[in-house]
BALOBA-1460 file (C-alpha; in Angstrom, 3 decimals):
// residues 119
<rec num="1" residu="m" x="93.726" y="78.997" z="88.806"/>
<rec num="2" residu="t" x="93.345" y="79.489" z="92.426"/>
<rec num="3" residu="p" x="94.900" y="76.797" z="94.485"/>
<rec num="4" residu="p" x="92.418" y="74.990" z="97.509"/>
<rec num="5" residu="r" x="94.418" y="76.272" z="99.429"/>
<rec num="6" residu="p" x="96.867" y="79.158" z="99.820"/>
<rec num="7" residu="l" x="100.190" y="78.869" z="98.734"/>
<rec num="8" residu="t" x="103.628" y="79.320" z="101.225"/>
<rec num="9" residu="h" x="103.761" y="82.731" z="100.261"/>
<rec num="10" residu="d" x="100.016" y="83.184" z="100.241"/>
<rec num="11" residu="l" x="100.387" y="81.782" z="104.060"/>
<rec num="12" residu="l" x="102.626" y="84.210" z="104.713"/>
<rec num="13" residu="v" x="101.113" y="87.391" z="103.523"/>
<rec num="14" residu="q" x="97.009" y="85.843" z="105.749"/>
<rec num="15" residu="v" x="99.350" y="84.758" z="108.877"/>
<rec num="16" residu="i" x="101.085" y="88.433" z="109.509"/>
<rec num="17" residu="s" x="97.211" y="90.278" z="108.939"/>
<rec num="18" residu="e" x="95.306" y="87.754" z="110.467"/>
<rec num="19" residu="l" x="97.488" y="88.341" z="113.961"/>
<rec num="20" residu="g" x="97.330" y="91.751" z="113.629"/>
<rec num="21" residu="h" x="100.355" y="93.092" z="111.767"/>
<rec num="22" residu="q" x="100.909" y="94.723" z="108.712"/>
<rec num="23" residu="l" x="103.497" y="94.540" z="105.629"/>
<rec num="24" residu="d" x="104.856" y="98.299" z="105.457"/>
<rec num="25" residu="e" x="108.074" y="97.276" z="102.795"/>
<rec num="26" residu="v" x="110.731" y="94.488" z="101.747"/>
<rec num="27" residu="h" x="114.528" y="96.208" z="102.180"/>
<rec num="28" residu="i" x="117.446" y="94.171" z="100.010"/>
<rec num="29" residu="t" x="119.784" y="94.799" z="103.372"/>
<rec num="30" residu="r" x="122.972" y="93.037" z="102.292"/>
<rec num="31" residu="l" x="124.768" y="91.240" z="99.901"/>
<rec num="32" residu="d" x="127.787" y="88.141" z="100.820"/>
<rec num="33" residu="e" x="129.413" y="85.736" z="99.073"/>
<rec num="34" residu="m" x="126.944" y="86.592" z="96.432"/>
<rec num="35" residu="v" x="123.850" y="85.108" z="98.570"/>
<rec num="36" residu="f" x="121.836" y="88.690" z="99.396"/>
<rec num="37" residu="y" x="120.103" y="89.138" z="102.643"/>
<rec num="38" residu="a" x="116.465" y="90.525" z="103.267"/>
<rec num="39" residu="e" x="114.349" y="91.973" z="105.943"/>
<rec num="40" residu="l" x="110.155" y="92.086" z="106.058"/>
<rec num="41" residu="v" x="109.117" y="96.008" z="107.671"/>
<rec num="42" residu="m" x="106.341" y="95.913" z="109.737"/>
<rec num="43" residu="d" x="104.599" y="97.646" z="112.212"/>
<rec num="44" residu="g" x="105.786" y="101.575" z="110.628"/>
<rec num="45" residu="g" x="109.395" y="100.179" z="110.759"/>
<rec num="46" residu="d" x="108.605" y="98.953" z="114.810"/>
<rec num="47" residu="r" x="108.771" y="95.119" z="113.583"/>
<rec num="48" residu="t" x="111.324" y="93.139" z="111.388"/>
<rec num="49" residu="v" x="111.777" y="89.920" z="110.336"/>
<rec num="50" residu="e" x="115.045" y="88.498" z="108.402"/>
<rec num="51" residu="s" x="114.302" y="86.533" z="105.434"/>
<rec num="52" residu="r" x="115.571" y="85.048" z="102.292"/>
<rec num="53" residu="s" x="115.926" y="87.239" z="99.420"/>
<rec num="54" residu="s" x="113.536" y="85.748" z="97.158"/>
<rec num="55" residu="d" x="110.876" y="85.447" z="99.695"/>
<rec num="56" residu="a" x="110.972" y="88.889" z="100.712"/>
<rec num="57" residu="i" x="110.410" y="89.856" z="97.007"/>
<rec num="58" residu="a" x="107.083" y="87.350" z="96.253"/>
<rec num="59" residu="v" x="105.847" y="88.402" z="100.048"/>
<rec num="60" residu="a" x="106.006" y="92.245" z="98.483"/>
<rec num="61" residu="l" x="104.372" y="91.071" z="95.554"/>
<rec num="62" residu="r" x="101.775" y="89.396" z="96.524"/>
<rec num="63" residu="s" x="101.011" y="92.231" z="99.568"/>
<rec num="64" residu="n" x="101.735" y="95.234" z="97.069"/>
<rec num="65" residu="v" x="104.718" y="96.994" z="99.195"/>
<rec num="66" residu="p" x="107.603" y="98.638" z="98.507"/>
<rec num="67" residu="i" x="110.462" y="96.702" z="98.138"/>
<rec num="68" residu="l" x="114.040" y="98.960" z="98.717"/>
<rec num="69" residu="v" x="117.392" y="97.743" z="98.123"/>
<rec num="70" residu="d" x="120.501" y="99.448" z="100.277"/>
<rec num="71" residu="e" x="122.133" y="102.052" z="98.676"/>
<rec num="72" residu="a" x="125.698" y="99.805" z="99.095"/>
<rec num="73" residu="v" x="123.819" y="96.564" z="97.914"/>
<rec num="74" residu="l" x="123.529" y="99.134" z="94.560"/>
<rec num="75" residu="d" x="126.826" y="100.296" z="95.261"/>
<rec num="76" residu="e" x="128.137" y="96.569" z="94.418"/>
<rec num="77" residu="v" x="125.361" y="95.326" z="92.760"/>
<rec num="78" residu="g" x="123.152" y="97.908" z="90.964"/>
<rec num="79" residu="v" x="123.150" y="98.651" z="86.814"/>
<rec num="80" residu="i" x="122.598" y="101.722" z="85.217"/>
<rec num="81" residu="v" x="119.444" y="101.783" z="82.366"/>
<rec num="82" residu="p" x="119.557" y="104.544" z="81.198"/>
<rec num="83" residu="d" x="116.310" y="105.191" z="79.518"/>
<rec num="84" residu="d" x="116.904" y="107.691" z="76.447"/>
<rec num="85" residu="d" x="119.622" y="105.437" z="74.818"/>
<rec num="86" residu="a" x="116.637" y="102.376" z="75.036"/>
<rec num="87" residu="d" x="114.328" y="104.735" z="73.401"/>
<rec num="88" residu="q" x="116.617" y="105.534" z="70.595"/>
<rec num="89" residu="e" x="118.160" y="102.012" z="70.170"/>
<rec num="90" residu="v" x="113.904" y="100.706" z="69.671"/>
<rec num="91" residu="e" x="113.700" y="103.719" z="67.171"/>
<rec num="92" residu="r" x="116.631" y="103.339" z="65.099"/>
<rec num="93" residu="f" x="116.181" y="99.280" z="65.198"/>
<rec num="94" residu="r" x="112.521" y="100.717" z="64.262"/>
<rec num="95" residu="e" x="113.909" y="102.512" z="61.017"/>
<rec num="96" residu="f" x="115.869" y="100.051" z="59.936"/>
<rec num="97" residu="l" x="112.567" y="97.820" z="59.612"/>
<rec num="98" residu="d" x="111.312" y="99.598" z="57.903"/>
<rec num="99" residu="h" x="113.901" y="99.374" z="55.580"/>
<rec num="100" residu="v" x="114.635" y="95.886" z="55.583"/>
<rec num="101" residu="s" x="113.340" y="93.452" z="53.106"/>
<rec num="102" residu="a" x="113.476" y="89.911" z="52.494"/>
<rec num="103" residu="e" x="115.640" y="90.208" z="50.191"/>
<rec num="104" residu="d" x="117.887" y="92.292" z="51.629"/>
<rec num="105" residu="f" x="119.086" y="88.977" z="53.348"/>
<rec num="106" residu="e" x="118.276" y="86.761" z="50.768"/>
<rec num="107" residu="q" x="121.385" y="88.902" z="48.626"/>
<rec num="108" residu="e" x="123.310" y="88.766" z="51.903"/>
<rec num="109" residu="s" x="123.271" y="85.377" z="51.706"/>
<rec num="110" residu="r" x="124.296" y="84.840" z="47.575"/>
<rec num="111" residu="r" x="127.253" y="87.183" z="48.719"/>
<rec num="112" residu="e" x="128.595" y="85.117" z="51.206"/>
<rec num="113" residu="g" x="128.043" y="81.977" z="49.575"/>
<rec num="114" residu="e" x="129.898" y="83.263" z="45.976"/>
<rec num="115" residu="g" x="133.277" y="82.227" z="47.506"/>
<rec num="116" residu="d" x="132.384" y="79.137" z="48.368"/>
<rec num="117" residu="d" x="133.340" y="76.801" z="45.389"/>
<rec num="118" residu="d" x="136.596" y="78.648" z="46.323"/>
<rec num="119" residu="r" x="137.627" y="75.950" z="48.371"/>
């Protein structure tokens, strides 16, 4: 569904273009008291505009430009997600699903319920 008029982030992308500028990338520049700060980088880095990170990310996604994060921000809040471990975990789960049946859960439930009469 396309709105009859541009939404705020779409409008900003259009204004940047209509004024003859080009958004090159978005930088997440710092984290201060758990608030992220960002900059819109335009015209080959000649022009930057401070922005809320959420707005900057929304504009970057609409403009199809890179979103870069300062190394210090990554050091403070970044999380390393190893791809190999995730792939191995998915494979182990698939193997489990290949060998499990509804009866396995019914049998476990019955075993857990056996001691309930002793209360």
